[in-house]
DOFIRO-259233 format. One record per residue (C-alpha): x, y, z; residue in three letters; chain. Coordinates in nm, 3 decimals, decimal comma. Each point is the difference from the previous one (the first is absolute). Layout:
N
X Y Z code unit
X Y Z Ala A
...
This chain:
19
X Y Z code unit
-12,026 -14,496 4,648 Unk A
-0,137 -0,247 0,248 Unk A
-0,375 -0,006 0,046 Unk A
0,060 -0,042 0,373 Unk A
0,147 0,348 0,032 Unk A
-0,253 0,171 -0,223 Unk A
-0,362 -0,007 0,118 Unk A
-0,108 -0,017 -0,362 Unk A
0,166 -0,232 -0,249 Unk A
0,150 0,162 -0,315 Unk A
-0,264 -0,176 -0,208 Unk A
-0,278 0,155 0,208 Unk A
0,154 0,344 -0,040 Unk A
0,010 -0,038 -0,379 Unk A
-0,363 -0,113 0,003 Unk A
-0,102 0,303 0,207 Unk A
0,191 0,233 -0,232 Unk A
-0,174 -0,161 -0,297 Unk A
-0,342 0,045 0,154 Unk A
């Protein structure tokens, strides 16, 4: 997935899920 299309980068999503 391109970060441009998604407001939140995949890495950020994983971090949020972890928190």
